[in-house]
VOZALO-506894 format. One record per atom (N, C-alpha, C): atom name; x, y, z. Coordinates in steps of 0.001 Angstrom, whole numbers, plus 524288, in hexadecimal, padded with zeros to 5 digits. Atoms other than C-alpha are relative to their C-alpha. Layout:
<atoms>
 atom     X     Y     Z
   CA     X     Y     Z
...
</atoms>
This chain:
<atoms>
 atom     X     Y     Z
    N 80210 7FD7C 7FB69
   CA C2915 849CC 3280A
    C 7FB84 7FCA7 80232
    N 8040C 80334 7FD84
   CA C2095 8426E 331E1
    C 7FB15 8032A 800E1
    N 8050A 7FD7B 7FEFC
   CA C1257 84577 333AF
    C 7FEBB 7FF74 805D3
    N 8015C 7FFFC 7FA70
   CA C0E72 8492C 3415F
    C 7FA26 800CD 800DE
    N 805A9 7FF2F 7FFA3
   CA BFFDB 8496C 33EB9
    C 7FDA5 7FCD2 80476
    N 8021B 8034A 7FBCF
   CA BFD27 83E26 347FE
    C 80151 80228 8055D
    N 7FE61 7FDBE 7FAFD
   CA C04DF 84458 35301
    C 7FD18 80517 80111
    N 802D3 7FB13 7FF56
   CA BFE61 85181 350B7
    C 7FA54 7FEF7 8017F
    N 80561 80166 7FEB3
   CA BF0F7 84B2B 3511C
    C 7FF96 7FE1F 805A1
    N 80001 801EE 7FA9F
   CA BF422 84410 35DC3
    C 800BF 80479 803DC
    N 7FF1E 7FB7A 7FCA1
   CA BF93A 85099 363C6
    C 7FB23 80374 80057
    N 804BF 7FCCF 80013
   CA BED04 85819 35FA8
    C 7FBA8 7FD67 80324
    N 80402 802CF 7FCFE
   CA BE405 84D97 36533
    C 8013A 80014 805D6
    N 7FE6D 7FFBC 7FA84
   CA BEBB8 84D5D 371E3
    C 7FEF1 8055E 80250
    N 800FF 7FAAA 7FE25
   CA BEAEA 85C21 37319
    C 7FA2A 800F2 800AA
    N 805AA 7FF64 7FF99
   CA BDC42 85BB5 37094
    C 7FDE3 7FD27 804CF
    N 801B2 802F1 7FB65
   CA BDA81 8514D 37B20
    C 8016B 802E1 80503
    N 7FE5C 7FD07 7FB5D
   CA BE245 85944 3850A
    C 7FC92 804D1 800AF
    N 8035E 7FB63 7FFC1
   CA BDA54 86565 381BA
    C 7FA8C 7FE97 801F9
    N 8052B 801B9 7FE40
   CA BCD97 85DF1 3839D
    C 7FFF8 7FED9 805D3
    N 7FFA9 8013D 7FA67
   CA BD1E6 858F0 390F3
    C 80066 80505 8033A
    N 7FF52 7FB15 7FD29
   CA BD61F 8668B 39541
    C 7FADE 8030F 8002A
    N 804F4 7FD27 80020
   CA BC949 86CB5 390ED
    C 7FBE8 7FD75 80379
    N 803AB 802B0 7FC86
   CA BC159 8624F 397FA
    C 80152 800FE 805B9
    N 7FE5C 7FF12 7FA91
   CA BC945 86406 3A470
    C 7FEDC 805A1 8019C
    N 800F3 7FA80 7FEC6
   CA BC7E1 872DB 3A3C3
    C 7FA48 800F6 8014E
    N 80595 7FF44 7FF0F
   CA BB91C 87209 3A342
    C 7FE19 7FD7F 80505
    N 801AE 802DC 7FB4A
   CA BB886 8693D 3AF3E
    C 802DE 801B0 804E9
    N 7FD46 7FE2C 7FB4D
   CA BC04F 87153 3B8DF
    C 7FC02 800DE 80459
    N 803C3 7FF95 7FBB7
   CA BB9CE 87125 3C65B
    C 7FDDF 8058A 800C9
    N 801EF 7FAB9 7FF0D
   CA BB8F6 87FEF 3C78F
    C 7FBE7 8018C 7FC00
    N 803EE 7FEC5 803F2
   CA BB144 8808D 3BAE2
    C 7FAC1 7FD94 80169
    N 804DF 80282 7FE4E
   CA BA74C 87702 3C043
    C 7FD7D 80324 80461
    N 8020F 7FCD3 7FBC3
   CA BA5DC 87F2F 3CC9B
    C 7FDC6 80524 7FDF3
    N 801D0 7FB0B 80238
   CA BA499 88BA6 3C4B1
    C 7FAE8 7FF3B 7FD02
    N 804CF 8012D 802DF
   CA B9A39 88571 3BC07
    C 7FB75 7FF3E 803CD
    N 80409 800E1 7FC16
   CA B9290 880FC 3C7F3
    C 7FE6D 80521 802A0
    N 80129 7FAEF 7FD92
   CA B93A2 88E71 3CE42
    C 7FCD3 8036D 7FC53
    N 802F0 7FCF2 803D9
   CA B8EC0 894BF 3C1BB
    C 7FA54 7FE2E 7FFCF
    N 80552 80218 80006
   CA B82E2 88BBA 3C19D
    C 7FD0B 80199 804EF
    N 80285 7FE78 7FB19
   CA B8004 88EB0 3CFE5
    C 7FEBE 805D2 80019
    N 8010A 7FA60 80045
   CA B814D 89D58 3CD96
    C 7FB21 80118 7FCCA
    N 8049B 7FF4D 80353
   CA B7741 89C5F 3C2B6
    C 7FB0A 7FE62 802ED
    N 80493 801D8 7FD1C
   CA B6DF2 8948A 3CB4E
    C 7FE86 803C8 80460
    N 8010A 7FC3D 7FBCE
   CA B6F47 89E21 3D696
    C 7FDA0 804F6 7FDBE
    N 80226 7FB50 8027C
   CA B6CDB 8A994 3CD70
    C 7FA4A 7FF22 7FE8B
    N 8055B 80117 801B1
   CA B6098 8A328 3C7E9
    C 7FC49 80006 804AE
    N 80363 8003C 7FB5F
   CA B5B07 8A062 3D56D
    C 7FF15 8056E 80244
    N 80095 7FAC3 7FDC4
   CA B5D9A 8AE2B 3DA65
    C 7FCEA 803A1 7FC68
    N 802BF 7FCA3 803B7
   CA B58B4 8B4B2 3CE04
    C 7FA37 7FEB8 7FFD5
    N 8058B 80180 7FFE7
   CA B4BFF 8ACF0 3CE2F
    C 7FD65 801ED 804FE
    N 80229 7FE24 7FB0E
   CA B4A05 8B04F 3DC79
    C 7FF2A 805E4 7FFE5
    N 8007A 7FA4E 80055
   CA B4BE6 8BEB2 3D911
    C 7FC0C 801B2 7FBDE
    N 803E7 7FEB3 803F0
   CA B41DE 8BDF4 3CE0E
    C 80249 801DE 7FAD2
    N 7FD7C 7FE83 804EC
   CA B4B7D 8BFF0 3C2DE
    C 7FD53 7FD23 7FB7D
    N 80272 8029E 80484
   CA B457B 8BD1C 3B574
    C 80312 7FB30 7FE4A
    N 7FD99 80507 8014A
   CA B4818 8AF32 3B0F9
    C 803D2 80067 7FB65
    N 7FC7A 7FF6E 80482
   CA B4E36 8B368 3A405
    C 80546 80232 801B6
    N 7FB24 7FDBC 7FE0B
   CA B584B 8BB9B 3AB3F
    C 80308 7FC05 80340
    N 7FD7C 80419 7FCD6
   CA B5B0B 8B074 3B4A9
    C 802BF 7FC19 7FC70
    N 7FDA8 803CC 80397
   CA B5D72 8A6F3 3A96B
    C 804C8 80248 7FD44
    N 7FBAA 7FD6F 802AD
   CA B6628 8B0B7 3A282
    C 804D3 80060 80381
    N 7FBA2 7FF66 7FC5B
   CA B6E93 8B374 3AE73
    C 80248 7FAAE 80185
    N 7FE1B 8053E 7FEA3
   CA B6F63 8A4FA 3B23C
    C 8032F 7FDB5 7FB80
    N 7FD09 801E3 80488
   CA B73DB 8A1C1 3A462
    C 8054A 802C0 7FFAB
    N 7FB11 7FD1A 80011
   CA B7E2C 8AC78 3A536
    C 803C0 7FDE5 8041D
    N 7FCB4 8024B 7FBE3
   CA B832F 8A6CB 3B202
    C 80228 7FABF 7FE1F
    N 7FE56 80514 801FB
   CA B83C4 89961 3AB83
    C 80419 80050 7FBBB
    N 7FC1D 7FF5D 8042D
   CA B8C0E 89ECC 3A06F
    C 80518 80268 801E3
    N 7FB21 7FDC3 7FE04
   CA B9659 8A4CC 3A94F
    C 8047D 7FC34 7FF13
    N 7FBA3 80395 80115
   CA BA38C 89F59 3A559
    C 80265 7FDDA 8050A
    N 7FD41 8026C 7FBA0
   CA BAA49 895ED 3AE79
    C 805C2 80136 7FF2F
    N 7FAA7 7FE2A 800A9
   CA BB77B 89C1E 3B070
    C 8026C 800E6 80559
    N 7FD4D 7FEB2 7FB2E
   CA BC19D 89F1E 3BAA7
    C 7FF12 805C7 8011A
    N 800FB 7FA99 7FE5E
   CA BBDD7 8AB71 3C206
    C 8044A 80185 803D5
    N 7FB9B 7FE51 7FCC8
   CA BC8E2 8B2FE 3C823
    C 7FF54 805A8 801AA
    N 7FFD9 7FAAB 7FE05
   CA BC98C 8BEFD 3D0B6
    C 80560 800E8 80264
    N 7FB0F 7FE9F 7FD7F
   CA BD560 8C630 3D601
    C 7FECA 803FA 80444
    N 80113 7FC65 7FBBA
   CA BD2C2 8CBFD 3E374
    C 80455 80413 8007A
    N 7FC18 7FBD6 7FF8A
   CA BD980 8D909 3E573
    C 8035C 7FF55 804E2
    N 7FD15 800A7 7FB24
   CA BDDA7 8D539 3F332
    C 804C1 7FC72 7FF47
    N 7FBB2 803BA 800A2
   CA BE5F1 8C980 3EF3B
    C 802BC 80089 7FABA
    N 7FDC8 7FF9F 80536
   CA BE805 8CBF6 3E0C5
    C 800E7 7FAC0 7FD6A
    N 7FF58 8053F 80226
   CA BE7CE 8BD41 3DE91
    C 7FADB 7FE34 7FD96
    N 804D1 801CD 8027E
   CA BDE0F 8B732 3D514
    C 7FD62 7FBB4 80323
    N 80323 80407 7FD6C
   CA BD322 8AF11 3DAF5
    C 7FC05 7FE0A 7FC1F
    N 803AB 8026C 803A8
   CA BCAD8 8A5A8 3D34F
    C 7FB7C 7FD55 802DA
    N 80416 8025C 7FCD6
   CA BC117 8A260 3DDFA
    C 7FAAB 8004E 7FD49
    N 8050C 7FF57 80291
   CA BB5D7 8A77B 3D5B5
    C 7FEED 7FBE2 7FBE3
    N 800CC 8040E 803EF
   CA BB7EC 89CA7 3CBD9
    C 7FC48 7FBE5 80217
    N 80357 80409 7FDAB
   CA BB1B1 892BA 3D4F9
    C 7FBCC 8023D 8038F
    N 8037D 7FDEF 7FC09
   CA BAB05 89B89 3DECB
    C 7FCA5 80485 7FE0D
    N 80340 7FBE1 8022A
   CA BA3FD 8A4D3 3D59B
    C 7FA54 7FEC3 80158
    N 8057A 800D2 7FEA4
   CA B9632 8A66A 3DAA7
    C 7FF1B 7FE5E 8059A
    N 800B1 80167 7FA79
   CA B98C3 8A2E9 3E8D1
    C 7FEE2 804F1 80302
</atoms>
């Protein structure tokens, strides 16, 4: 019986390389960059408005940190009028 250890190793390394490329590409999708930027801007706008309103600094830091931890994900709504899913909020959340 032949040993296929070398072929199995090559296949495993190839699969690992493909997985690494896919994971890197997934993290660099343009909509994720826009969503990350929008999240940062939302936090900055909140901080400016909260300071102008006299909100305690500890509360401002807490809320800004919570905004910064919001997950970057696809946001979808289904309007009752059309019944078709819309993903506009993914990029336009906070406009």
